[in-house]
N, C-alpha and C positions, 0 to 999 in steps of 0.2 A: 120177678119171683121165680122160684123153682117150678118147673112144670109139674102138673099133677102127677102124683105117684113118686116124685123124687124128694119130697119133703119127708123128714123122719116120721112125722105123725101119720103120713099117708102110706109109707112103705112098710109098715109093720113094726118099725123100730119105736119103742116106747120109752118114756122117761124112766130112767133107772136101769136100762138094759146095759149100760156101760159102753155103748158105742162111742168111738172117738168123736164122730160128728156131733152127737148129742152133747157130749162133754164140752166140746169147743163152743157150741152154740150157747150152752148154759153159762159158760165162763164169760162170753161176750155180753150176754144179757145182764149178768151180775155186774160186770165192769161198767156198763152203761148206766145201770141203776145207781151205782156208787157215785158215778160222775154227776148224775142228776142231783144227788144230795150235796155234792161239793158246790155245784152252781147255786143251789138254794141257800146253803150256808154262807157263801160269799155275798149273796144278795142281802140276806138278813143281817150280816155284819157290816153292811154298807161299805164294802171293799171293792171298788170298781176294777182295780188291777187284778185282784184275785178272781173276780167274776169274769173278766175278759179271758183270762187264762183258762179257767175251768170250762168256760163255754167253748173255747177252741178245742180243748181235749174232748169235750162231749161230742162235738161234731166229728172228730176223728173216730171215736168209738162207735158212733151211730153209723158212719160210713163203713166201718169194719163189719158191723152187724148186717147191714144191707148187703155187703159183699158175700157174707156167709149164707144169707138167705136168697142170694141171687136176684136181688131187686135191681131192675134195670134203671139207669139214670133217667130214661125217658118217663118211667113210671113216677119217679120222684118229681120231675119237672111238671108232669100232668097234675099231680096231686097239689103241688104248691100253687100252680096256676088256678086250679079250681077254687082253692081257699081264698086267693087274692080276688078273684072274680066275685065270689060270694060276699066277701067283705065290701067290695065296691057296690054291689047291688043293695045290700042292707043299708049301707051309708046313704045311698041315693034315696032310699025310702024313709030315711030318718030313724032307722032302727039302730040303737046303740047297745053295746054290750054293757048291761048293768046287772049287778048282783041282785038276785031275788026276783028277776023277771024271767019270762019264758026263753028269751034268747040270751046266751052268755058268751059265745065265742064263735069263731069261724071254723072250729074243728068239724071235720066231716067224718062220717062213718067209714 
């Protein structure tokens, strides 16, 4: 991630100030959101080919957003590893992700 003080929200730049950095970040965020919808639509349409393509484009757009936010690949790896480990721990305890119960996913804060 960007060091403290180097992010737009920490450097005094605010949304709507018209800075190029803010505009680029907003565009990348919107593109990622749109691609998320493309993935969902492909899934709902039961179109595996379209879903595979939309998912690949989603990952490219996510990578671009991480690049803009200066997220290090080591941070991504650490987060994914933590989620996998949590999933294994919950599975070992017999805890399953079920709708309507206290635990629903391995998403971490």
